[in-house]
C-alpha positions as CSV (number, residue, x, y, z in Angstrom):
1,M,-58.9,46.4,58.3
2,R,-60.9,43.4,59.5
3,T,-62.6,43.4,62.8
4,I,-63.3,40.1,64.6
5,H,-66.9,39.5,65.8
6,G,-67.2,35.8,65.0
7,Y,-65.3,33.0,63.3
8,S,-66.3,33.0,59.6
9,F,-63.1,33.5,57.8
10,G,-60.1,31.6,56.4
11,A,-62.1,29.7,53.8
12,E,-59.4,30.4,51.1
13,C,-56.7,28.7,53.1
14,A,-58.8,25.8,54.3
15,E,-60.3,25.1,50.8
16,S,-56.8,25.1,49.3
17,A,-55.5,22.8,52.0
18,D,-58.4,20.3,51.4
19,A,-57.9,20.4,47.6
20,F,-54.2,19.7,48.0
21,A,-54.9,16.8,50.4
22,T,-57.5,15.3,48.0
23,A,-55.2,15.6,45.0
24,N,-52.4,13.8,46.9
25,N,-54.6,11.2,48.6
26,T,-53.6,12.4,52.0
27,Q,-55.4,13.4,55.2
28,P,-56.7,17.0,55.1
29,P,-54.4,19.0,57.4
30,L,-55.2,20.4,60.8
31,S,-57.5,23.4,60.6
32,A,-56.9,26.7,62.3
33,W,-59.9,26.0,64.6
34,Q,-58.6,22.6,65.5
35,A,-55.2,24.0,66.2
36,A,-56.6,26.7,68.5
37,A,-58.7,24.1,70.4
38,A,-55.8,21.6,70.7
39,L,-53.8,23.3,73.4
40,T,-54.6,22.6,77.0
41,Q,-52.2,24.5,79.3
42,R,-51.6,23.6,82.9
43,G,-49.7,25.5,85.6
44,E,-49.5,26.9,89.1
45,L,-49.5,23.4,90.6
46,V,-49.9,23.1,94.4
47,V,-49.8,20.0,96.6
48,S,-51.2,19.6,100.1
49,D,-52.7,17.1,102.5
50,S,-56.0,17.9,100.8
51,G,-54.9,16.9,97.3
52,V,-53.1,18.1,94.2
53,F,-54.4,21.2,92.4
54,W,-53.5,23.2,89.4
55,L,-54.8,25.8,87.0
56,E,-56.0,24.6,83.6
57,F,-56.6,26.9,80.6
58,D,-59.9,26.2,78.9
59,P,-59.8,27.6,75.3
60,A,-63.6,27.6,75.2
61,L,-63.8,29.8,78.3
62,G,-60.8,31.9,77.4
63,G,-59.6,31.6,81.0
64,A,-58.0,29.3,83.6
65,V,-60.0,27.3,86.1
66,I,-58.9,25.2,89.2
67,V,-58.6,21.4,88.6
68,G,-57.8,19.0,91.3
69,L,-57.0,15.4,92.1
70,A,-58.4,14.2,95.4
71,D,-60.1,11.0,96.7
72,R,-63.0,11.6,94.3
73,G,-60.7,11.7,91.3
74,I,-60.4,14.7,88.9
75,T,-62.7,17.6,90.0
76,R,-63.2,21.3,89.5
77,P,-63.5,22.3,93.2
78,A,-64.2,25.9,92.4
79,G,-66.6,25.3,89.5
80,T,-66.2,27.8,86.7
81,L,-64.3,30.4,88.9
82,Q,-61.7,31.9,86.5
83,V,-58.4,32.5,88.2
84,R,-55.8,35.0,87.2
85,S,-53.3,37.4,88.9
86,R,-52.5,40.7,87.3
87,V,-49.7,41.8,89.5
88,N,-46.9,43.3,87.4
89,G,-49.1,42.7,84.3
90,Y,-48.0,39.1,84.1
91,G,-49.3,37.6,87.3
92,G,-48.3,34.3,88.8
93,G,-49.0,32.7,92.2
94,A,-52.8,32.9,91.8
95,L,-53.4,29.7,93.7
96,C,-52.3,28.0,96.9
97,A,-53.6,25.3,99.2
98,G,-54.5,25.8,102.9
99,A,-55.9,23.4,105.5
100,G,-59.1,22.1,103.9
101,C,-59.3,25.0,101.5
102,L,-57.8,26.7,98.5
103,Y,-57.0,30.4,98.1
104,A,-57.2,31.9,94.6
105,V,-57.1,35.2,92.9
106,S,-60.2,35.7,90.7
107,E,-60.3,37.5,87.3
108,Q,-61.7,40.5,89.3
109,Q,-58.5,40.5,91.4
110,Q,-60.2,39.4,94.6
111,V,-58.7,36.8,96.9
112,V,-61.3,34.0,97.2
113,R,-61.3,31.2,99.8
114,V,-62.7,27.9,98.4
115,D,-63.8,25.3,101.0
116,L,-62.9,21.8,99.8
117,D,-65.6,20.1,101.8
118,D,-68.6,21.8,100.3
119,G,-67.2,23.9,97.5
120,S,-68.4,27.2,99.0
121,Q,-66.5,30.3,98.1
122,R,-65.9,33.5,100.2
123,V,-64.3,36.7,99.0
124,L,-61.7,37.8,101.5
125,S,-60.5,41.0,100.0
126,T,-62.3,44.2,99.2
127,T,-62.8,45.9,95.8
128,E,-60.4,48.6,96.9
129,S,-57.6,46.2,97.8
130,G,-55.7,46.2,94.5
131,A,-54.3,43.2,92.6
132,F,-52.9,40.1,94.3
133,G,-50.4,37.4,93.4
134,G,-47.7,35.1,94.8
135,L,-50.2,33.5,97.3
136,V,-48.7,31.3,100.1
137,A,-50.9,29.6,102.7
138,D,-50.0,30.2,106.4
139,T,-52.0,27.3,107.8
140,R,-50.7,27.9,111.3
141,R,-52.5,31.2,111.4
142,S,-55.4,30.4,109.1
143,R,-54.4,33.1,106.6
144,V,-52.9,33.6,103.2
145,L,-49.8,35.7,102.4
146,A,-49.6,37.6,99.2
147,V,-48.0,40.4,97.2
148,R,-50.5,43.2,96.8
149,E,-50.1,45.8,94.1
150,G,-51.8,49.2,94.3
151,D,-51.6,52.2,92.0
152,A,-48.0,53.1,92.7
153,C,-46.6,50.5,95.2
154,Q,-46.4,46.9,96.3
155,Q,-46.6,45.3,99.7
156,L,-46.3,42.0,101.4
157,V,-49.6,41.4,103.1
158,A,-51.6,38.7,105.0
159,I,-55.3,38.2,104.8
160,D,-57.0,36.0,107.4
161,D,-60.0,33.8,106.9
162,A,-62.2,36.6,108.3
163,G,-61.0,38.9,105.6
164,Q,-58.8,41.0,107.8
165,L,-55.8,42.4,105.9
166,S,-52.5,43.3,107.5
167,I,-49.4,44.7,105.9
168,L,-46.3,42.7,106.7
169,H,-43.7,44.7,104.8
170,Q,-43.5,47.7,102.5
171,G,-41.1,50.2,101.1
172,Q,-39.6,48.2,98.3
173,D,-40.7,48.9,94.7
174,F,-41.4,45.2,94.0
175,Y,-41.8,42.0,95.9
176,S,-41.7,38.4,94.8
177,A,-43.7,35.5,96.2
178,P,-42.8,34.9,99.8
179,A,-41.6,31.5,101.1
180,L,-42.6,30.2,104.5
181,S,-40.6,27.8,106.6
182,P,-42.3,24.5,107.6
183,D,-42.7,25.5,111.2
184,G,-44.3,28.8,110.1
185,R,-41.7,30.9,112.0
186,T,-39.5,32.3,109.2
187,L,-40.3,34.1,106.0
188,A,-38.1,34.8,103.0
189,W,-38.7,36.8,99.9
190,V,-37.0,38.8,97.1
191,S,-37.4,42.4,96.2
192,W,-36.0,44.8,93.6
193,Q,-36.0,48.5,92.9
194,L,-36.7,50.6,89.9
195,P,-35.3,50.9,87.2
196,D,-34.1,47.3,87.5
197,M,-36.0,44.2,86.4
198,P,-35.9,41.2,88.7
199,W,-33.4,39.4,86.4
200,I,-30.9,42.3,86.5
201,Q,-30.5,43.0,90.2
202,S,-32.5,41.9,93.2
203,I,-31.9,41.0,96.9
204,L,-33.0,38.4,99.4
205,W,-34.9,39.3,102.5
206,T,-35.6,37.2,105.7
207,A,-37.7,37.8,108.7
208,E,-39.0,36.0,111.8
209,I,-42.7,35.9,112.5
210,N,-44.2,36.8,115.9
211,D,-47.0,34.9,117.5
212,D,-49.4,37.6,116.4
213,G,-48.3,37.2,112.8
214,S,-46.2,40.4,112.5
215,L,-42.6,40.3,111.4
216,Y,-39.4,41.1,113.3
217,N,-35.7,40.8,112.8
218,T,-36.2,41.8,109.2
219,R,-33.0,41.8,107.2
220,A,-31.9,42.4,103.6
221,W,-29.1,40.3,102.1
222,A,-27.4,41.4,98.9
223,P,-25.5,38.7,97.0
224,P,-21.7,38.9,96.9
225,V,-21.7,40.9,93.7
226,E,-24.5,42.6,91.7
227,A,-26.7,39.8,90.7
228,S,-30.3,38.5,90.3
229,V,-31.6,36.2,93.0
230,Q,-34.9,34.3,92.8
231,Q,-37.1,31.5,94.2
232,P,-36.2,31.2,97.9
233,V,-37.4,27.8,99.1
234,F,-37.1,26.0,102.4
235,Y,-35.6,22.5,102.3
236,G,-36.8,21.6,105.8
237,E,-35.5,24.5,107.9
238,D,-32.7,25.3,105.4
239,L,-33.1,28.2,103.0
240,W,-32.1,27.7,99.4
241,L,-32.4,30.0,96.4
242,F,-30.9,30.7,93.0
243,S,-28.4,33.5,92.3
244,D,-26.4,34.3,89.2
245,H,-23.6,36.2,90.9
246,E,-21.2,33.6,89.5
247,G,-22.6,33.8,86.0
248,W,-25.5,31.3,86.1
249,W,-28.7,30.9,88.2
250,Q,-27.3,28.2,90.4
251,P,-28.5,26.9,93.8
252,Y,-27.1,28.3,97.0
253,R,-27.8,27.5,100.6
254,F,-28.2,30.7,102.5
255,L,-27.1,31.0,106.2
256,S,-27.0,34.0,108.4
257,H,-24.7,34.6,111.4
258,G,-25.7,37.8,113.0
259,E,-25.0,40.5,110.5
260,V,-23.2,38.2,108.1
261,G,-24.9,36.3,105.4
262,V,-23.1,33.2,103.9
263,W,-23.9,32.0,100.4
264,S,-22.9,28.4,100.4
265,S,-22.4,27.0,96.8
266,T,-22.8,23.5,95.6
267,D,-21.2,21.4,92.9
268,A,-24.1,22.3,90.5
269,P,-23.0,22.6,86.9
270,A,-22.6,26.0,85.2
271,L,-26.1,26.0,83.8
272,D,-29.2,28.1,84.5
273,H,-31.5,26.3,86.9
274,A,-34.4,28.7,86.3
275,N,-35.8,31.1,83.7
276,A,-36.5,34.8,83.9
277,P,-38.9,35.6,86.7
278,W,-41.6,37.4,84.7
279,Q,-44.3,35.9,87.0
280,L,-44.5,35.5,90.7
281,G,-44.4,32.0,92.3
282,E,-42.1,30.3,89.8
283,R,-40.7,27.1,91.3
284,H,-37.8,25.1,89.7
285,H,-36.5,23.3,92.8
286,C,-37.6,21.7,96.1
287,G,-36.1,19.8,98.9
288,L,-36.5,16.1,99.7
289,P,-36.2,14.1,103.0
290,G,-32.6,13.2,104.0
291,G,-31.0,16.3,102.5
292,G,-32.0,15.4,98.9
293,W,-33.4,17.8,96.3
294,A,-35.1,18.1,92.9
295,R,-33.9,20.8,90.4
296,V,-34.4,21.8,86.8
297,R,-31.4,22.5,84.6
298,Y,-31.5,24.2,81.2
299,R,-29.0,22.9,78.7
300,Q,-29.0,24.2,75.1
301,G,-32.6,25.4,75.5
302,V,-33.9,22.1,76.9
303,A,-34.9,21.6,80.5
304,E,-33.7,18.6,82.5
305,L,-35.1,17.4,85.8
306,W,-32.5,16.1,88.3
307,L,-33.2,14.3,91.6
308,Q,-30.8,13.6,94.4
309,R,-32.6,11.3,96.9
310,L,-30.2,11.7,99.8
311,A,-27.4,14.2,100.4
312,T,-24.8,11.4,100.1
313,E,-26.1,10.0,96.8
314,T,-25.3,11.0,93.2
315,P,-28.0,13.0,91.3
316,E,-29.9,11.3,88.6
317,R,-31.9,12.7,85.7
318,R,-35.6,11.8,85.6
319,A,-38.5,12.1,83.2
320,C,-36.1,12.4,80.2
321,Q,-39.0,12.3,77.7
322,Y,-40.0,15.8,78.8
323,T,-38.4,19.1,77.7
324,D,-39.6,21.7,80.3
325,F,-40.6,21.6,83.9
326,R,-42.4,24.1,86.2
327,C,-44.0,24.1,89.6
328,V,-41.6,21.6,91.2
329,Q,-42.8,20.6,94.6
330,S,-42.4,17.6,97.0
331,V,-44.5,15.7,99.4
332,D,-42.7,13.1,101.5
333,D,-40.7,11.0,99.0
334,H,-42.4,12.2,95.9
335,V,-41.8,15.0,93.5
336,Y,-44.7,16.7,91.7
337,C,-44.4,19.0,88.7
338,V,-45.9,20.3,85.5
339,A,-44.0,18.8,82.6
340,R,-44.1,19.7,79.0
341,S,-42.9,17.8,76.0
342,D,-42.7,18.3,72.2
343,V,-45.3,15.7,71.4
344,T,-47.9,15.7,74.2
345,L,-50.0,18.3,76.2
346,D,-48.9,19.5,79.6
347,A,-48.7,16.7,82.2
348,V,-48.9,16.7,86.0
349,L,-46.3,14.2,87.1
350,K,-45.7,12.3,90.3
351,I,-42.1,10.9,90.6
352,S,-40.8,8.6,93.3
353,A,-37.5,9.9,94.5
354,T,-36.7,6.4,95.8
355,T,-37.5,4.3,92.7
356,G,-37.7,6.9,89.9
357,E,-41.2,5.5,89.1
358,L,-43.1,8.1,87.1
359,Q,-46.9,8.5,87.2
360,I,-48.9,10.9,85.0
361,V,-51.4,12.3,87.5
362,A,-53.3,14.2,84.8
363,G,-52.8,15.5,81.3
364,G,-50.1,14.3,79.0
365,E,-52.6,13.6,76.3
366,V,-51.6,12.9,72.7
367,P,-53.1,15.9,71.0
368,W,-54.6,13.9,68.1
369,D,-54.2,10.6,66.4
370,T,-55.0,11.9,62.9
371,W,-51.7,13.7,62.1
372,P,-48.1,13.0,63.0
373,V,-46.4,15.6,65.2
374,V,-43.3,17.3,63.8
375,R,-40.6,17.3,66.4
376,P,-38.0,20.0,66.8
377,Q,-34.3,19.8,65.8
378,N,-31.9,21.6,68.1
379,V,-29.7,23.9,66.0
380,V,-26.8,26.1,66.9
381,V,-25.6,29.1,64.9
382,P,-21.8,29.2,65.5
383,A,-20.0,32.2,66.7
384,D,-18.6,34.3,63.9
385,S,-15.4,36.3,63.2
386,G,-17.2,39.5,64.4
387,G,-17.2,38.2,68.0
388,R,-20.9,37.4,68.0
389,L,-21.9,34.7,70.4
390,P,-23.3,31.3,69.3
391,V,-27.1,31.3,69.1
392,Q,-29.4,28.3,69.7
393,G,-32.8,27.6,68.4
394,F,-35.3,24.9,67.4
395,L,-36.2,24.0,63.8
396,Y,-39.4,22.2,62.8
397,R,-39.4,20.8,59.3
398,P,-42.4,19.5,57.4
399,E,-42.4,16.2,55.5
400,P,-40.3,17.2,52.5
401,M,-41.7,17.3,49.0
402,A,-39.5,15.8,46.3
403,D,-36.3,17.9,45.9
404,E,-37.8,20.9,47.6
405,R,-36.5,23.0,50.5
406,P,-39.5,24.5,52.4
407,P,-40.1,28.2,53.0
408,L,-39.3,29.2,56.6
409,I,-41.2,31.1,59.2
410,L,-38.6,32.5,61.6
411,I,-40.1,33.4,65.0
412,A,-38.7,35.9,67.5
413,H,-40.0,35.1,71.0
414,G,-41.4,37.9,73.2
415,G,-39.9,39.4,76.3
416,P,-37.3,40.0,74.9
417,T,-35.8,38.6,78.1
418,S,-37.5,35.3,77.7
419,A,-36.8,32.1,75.7
420,A,-38.2,29.6,73.2
421,Y,-38.7,26.0,74.5
422,P,-39.1,22.8,72.5
423,V,-42.6,22.1,73.7
424,F,-45.8,21.1,71.8
425,N,-47.3,24.0,70.0
426,P,-50.3,23.3,67.7
427,Q,-49.7,26.5,65.8
428,I,-46.3,25.3,64.7
429,Q,-47.9,22.0,63.6
430,F,-50.4,24.0,61.6
431,W,-47.6,25.6,59.6
432,C,-45.6,22.4,59.1
433,Q,-48.7,20.6,57.8
434,R,-48.9,23.3,55.1
435,G,-45.3,22.9,54.0
436,F,-43.6,25.6,56.0
437,A,-40.6,25.1,58.2
438,V,-40.7,27.0,61.5
439,A,-37.6,28.1,63.6
440,E,-37.8,29.6,67.1
441,I,-34.5,31.4,67.9
442,N,-33.0,32.2,71.3
443,Y,-31.2,35.4,70.3
444,R,-28.8,37.3,72.5
445,G,-30.8,38.4,75.6
446,S,-32.6,35.1,76.0
447,T,-32.6,33.3,79.3
448,G,-31.3,29.8,79.9
449,F,-27.8,30.6,78.6
450,G,-26.2,32.4,81.6
451,R,-26.1,36.0,82.8
452,A,-23.5,37.2,80.2
453,F,-25.7,36.0,77.3
454,R,-28.8,37.5,78.8
455,M,-27.1,40.9,79.5
456,A,-25.7,41.0,76.0
457,L,-28.9,42.7,74.8
458,A,-28.4,45.7,77.1
459,G,-28.5,48.8,74.9
460,R,-28.6,46.7,71.8
461,W,-32.3,45.9,71.4
462,G,-33.3,46.2,67.7
463,E,-29.7,45.4,66.8
464,A,-28.2,42.3,68.4
465,D,-31.5,40.4,68.3
466,V,-32.0,41.4,64.6
467,E,-28.5,40.3,63.8
468,D,-29.1,36.9,65.4
469,M,-32.3,36.3,63.6
470,G,-30.6,37.1,60.3
471,R,-27.7,34.8,61.2
472,A,-30.1,32.0,62.0
473,A,-31.9,32.4,58.6
474,N,-28.6,32.4,56.7
475,H,-27.3,29.4,58.7
476,L,-30.4,27.2,58.0
477,A,-30.3,28.2,54.3
478,H,-26.6,27.4,54.1
479,L,-27.2,23.9,55.5
480,G,-29.8,23.4,52.8
481,L,-32.6,22.9,55.4
482,V,-34.8,25.7,54.1
483,D,-35.3,27.9,51.1
484,G,-33.3,31.0,51.7
485,D,-35.4,33.0,49.2
486,R,-38.6,32.3,51.1
487,V,-37.9,33.4,54.7
488,F,-40.6,35.2,56.7
489,I,-40.1,36.7,60.2
490,Q,-42.8,36.8,62.8
491,G,-43.1,37.9,66.4
492,R,-45.4,38.8,69.3
493,S,-45.0,41.9,71.5
494,S,-41.3,42.6,71.7
495,G,-40.8,39.8,69.1
496,G,-43.0,41.9,66.8
497,Y,-40.6,44.8,67.3
498,T,-37.7,42.5,66.4
499,A,-39.5,41.4,63.3
500,L,-40.2,45.0,62.2
501,M,-36.6,46.1,62.8
502,A,-35.5,43.2,60.8
503,L,-37.6,44.4,57.9
504,V,-36.2,48.0,58.4
505,L,-32.6,47.0,58.5
506,S,-32.5,44.2,55.8
507,D,-34.1,43.0,52.6
508,R,-33.3,39.5,53.7
509,F,-37.0,38.6,54.4
510,A,-39.8,37.8,52.0
511,G,-42.3,39.3,54.5
512,G,-43.0,39.8,58.1
513,A,-45.8,39.6,60.7
514,S,-46.2,41.7,63.9
515,L,-48.6,40.5,66.5
516,Y,-49.3,43.4,68.9
517,G,-45.7,44.4,68.4
518,V,-43.9,47.5,69.6
519,T,-43.6,50.1,67.0
520,D,-42.7,53.2,69.0
521,P,-40.5,52.5,72.0
522,L,-40.5,56.1,73.2
523,R,-44.3,56.3,73.4
524,L,-44.3,52.8,75.0
525,R,-41.8,54.2,77.6
526,A,-44.2,57.0,78.5
527,A,-47.3,54.7,78.7
528,T,-46.0,51.4,80.0
529,H,-46.9,50.0,83.4
530,R,-44.8,50.4,86.4
531,F,-43.1,46.9,86.3
532,E,-41.4,47.7,83.0
533,S,-41.0,51.4,83.4
534,G,-37.2,51.1,83.5
535,Y,-36.9,48.2,81.1
536,L,-36.7,50.2,77.9
537,D,-33.9,52.3,79.2
538,W,-32.0,49.1,79.8
539,L,-32.8,47.8,76.3
540,L,-31.9,51.0,74.5
541,G,-30.1,53.3,77.0
542,S,-31.8,56.4,78.2
543,P,-33.3,58.6,75.5
544,E,-31.6,61.6,76.9
545,A,-28.2,60.0,76.6
546,F,-28.8,58.2,73.3
547,P,-31.4,60.2,71.3
548,E,-30.1,59.0,67.9
549,R,-30.2,55.4,69.0
550,W,-33.9,55.7,69.9
551,Q,-34.6,57.5,66.6
552,D,-32.8,54.8,64.6
553,R,-34.4,51.9,66.4
554,T,-38.0,53.1,66.2
555,P,-39.8,51.2,63.4
556,L,-42.4,54.0,63.2
557,N,-39.6,56.4,62.2
558,R,-38.2,54.0,59.6
559,A,-41.4,53.0,57.8
560,A,-39.9,54.1,54.5
561,S,-37.3,51.4,54.8
562,I,-39.8,48.6,54.9
563,T,-40.3,47.3,51.4
564,A,-41.3,43.7,52.1
565,P,-45.0,42.8,52.6
566,V,-46.0,43.0,56.3
567,V,-49.2,42.1,58.2
568,F,-50.3,43.4,61.6
569,F,-52.6,41.9,64.3
570,Q,-53.8,44.0,67.2
571,G,-56.2,43.7,70.1
572,G,-58.4,46.7,70.8
573,L,-58.1,46.3,74.6
574,D,-54.3,46.0,74.7
575,R,-52.8,48.0,77.6
576,V,-49.2,47.1,77.0
577,V,-48.7,47.9,73.3
578,V,-51.6,50.3,73.0
579,P,-53.6,50.0,69.8
580,E,-52.5,53.4,68.6
581,Q,-49.0,52.1,68.1
582,T,-50.1,49.6,65.5
583,R,-52.5,52.1,63.8
584,A,-49.7,54.6,63.5
585,M,-47.3,52.1,62.0
586,V,-49.8,50.9,59.5
587,G,-50.6,54.5,58.5
588,A,-46.9,55.4,58.2
589,I,-46.2,52.5,55.8
590,R,-49.3,53.4,53.7
591,A,-48.1,57.0,53.5
592,M,-44.9,55.7,51.9
593,G,-46.9,53.8,49.3
594,G,-46.9,50.4,51.0
595,A,-49.9,48.1,51.4
596,P,-49.7,46.6,54.9
597,E,-52.5,44.3,56.1
598,L,-54.2,45.0,59.5
599,H,-56.4,42.6,61.4
600,W,-58.2,44.0,64.4
601,F,-59.6,42.1,67.4
602,D,-61.9,44.4,69.4
603,G,-62.2,42.2,72.5
604,E,-58.6,41.1,72.9
605,G,-55.8,42.5,75.0
606,H,-52.1,41.8,75.0
607,G,-52.1,38.2,73.9
608,F,-55.2,36.7,72.2
609,R,-57.1,34.4,74.5
610,Q,-60.3,33.6,72.6
611,Q,-60.3,30.5,70.4
612,S,-61.8,32.4,67.5
613,S,-59.1,35.1,67.6
614,Q,-56.3,32.5,67.6
615,A,-57.9,30.6,64.7
616,G,-58.5,33.8,62.8
617,T,-54.9,34.9,63.2
618,M,-53.6,31.5,61.9
619,D,-55.9,31.6,58.9
620,W,-55.0,35.1,57.9
621,L,-51.3,34.5,58.4
622,C,-51.6,31.4,56.3
623,S,-53.2,33.4,53.5
624,F,-50.4,36.0,53.8
625,Y,-47.5,33.6,53.7
626,R,-49.0,31.6,50.8
627,R,-49.4,34.6,48.6
628,H,-45.9,35.9,49.2
629,S,-44.3,32.5,49.0
630,G,-45.5,32.2,45.4
631,N,-42.9,34.7,44.3
632,A,-40.2,32.1,44.6
633,D,-42.0,28.9,43.7
634,V,-45.2,28.4,41.6
635,R,-45.9,25.3,43.7
636,A,-46.6,27.6,46.7
637,D,-50.3,27.3,45.9
638,N,-50.0,23.8,47.4
639,L,-48.7,25.1,50.7
640,S,-52.2,25.2,52.2
């Protein structure tokens, strides 16, 4: 076992890469350290009369800070204040803009008011207040609305600029980010109850706001059939949201007539217009003056931004060079969003709804000018005779060597109710520059392909996802795009579980990598946080009703079946997949005569944030894949 204290490893992989480049008169490839430093992520965009603000992840700090564009240009209005919500374990909605100020959730889970005139900061919450997320400014009352999470409950609360906290609503297990009407008189939000997750079943709530800020006429509105609703947003005074009660997350205008709620549909296509709401404050749509709108649509894994300037006009697609969009908001006739592409870093965009003119407000940098960026190829694994659904993914292929099919790293995304998107990832470029192909697969259960595809994983985790990963490997090999004898499988968190189950159930793979992956679902069920406490029963069925299923789909119980090489990466501070899970799995494989590798990161949690940890992981994975690729091709020494 190796424990990380500093970055002084990976020499074998780097020296081999340099030697290969020198022998072939080519530029030395991207190093692991350069790859870890290359990614600048932006999110949680907010727009206001005071300017445009967003969170920007700084790899050197290992955290996100506030960046803004105002009259003085690009600034950091809150200095080095690191911002992060921990509500539900995944956060979201940690920043909003008020009148002349910002509200943010600090790493310490305190709500901080940042004055935009002098940069002064004031903590509004107390240390006993809990965690906060889903912030929304109520400028009419000089306060901020938020979801507050305590030990065993959540509430909708308001905190005024004097630090006075009041509870607006409670009694539901979970709350989403609230939405406030422009006149400040109506509030809408979404809630859900255990054991559901928000993408399985949830309901809409509306309430009126008294002059004193309290709520009245509070009502719950279930969709027409069991469904998931999300992202209520006011287009002027009209309330819009997404619901999948007709099979896709599509936009609906919601109207209430006394006790009756009317879900008014549009002519939107049968596509998901949002992704799974793991975080609070997601925004994939907004209104425009004159009854227009801007919305995101996901088509075969790729996001499209569509604008309709006026209610009477035909929608048009904008910003076609980008492949994913988040934080869609409008000010007057302009749409702002965070856009991602497969060749540049995250960009903050400003788009004119009238002319379609696009301006990059910030970001959008070309990551480097030294190396070409490998772009993804959209691939679809067709349905088969066994009734299994088509599966989509993205394949990244390196520059081919003469008459050689590259080895493949097959990546299972986390979640598992999440998705892979065709956006720039320096780690994928790191692999491609070393001769590996990389494929990210949206197996059954992934979002962006409708409710039926997402729900197809219910009770079948560790089975349907594993089948689809194997189908993808076979399909790519059959097409001659990769070397079918040198296929590795890799995953993070739940993707690590999928990778381990693939090694248990098949000898298809030359090796596998689990990055803080689940090894014992039953122990995870007993220890997981409240947000996901019912999730495993949805994925596998209850252990009381299906004990054999839980036994069969626990990698720890099936360690004897893993004969391929496997490497593990684990953070010592992980509270989701606790370190003992990985230790136990490694011990079980060793007890069966295997030789798994384990790399330990004392200061990391669930997801490695430090640049040294990310670089170390890439270097050790590189060494692992190189060694085990050599079994199929003696030229594997040239892969790095």
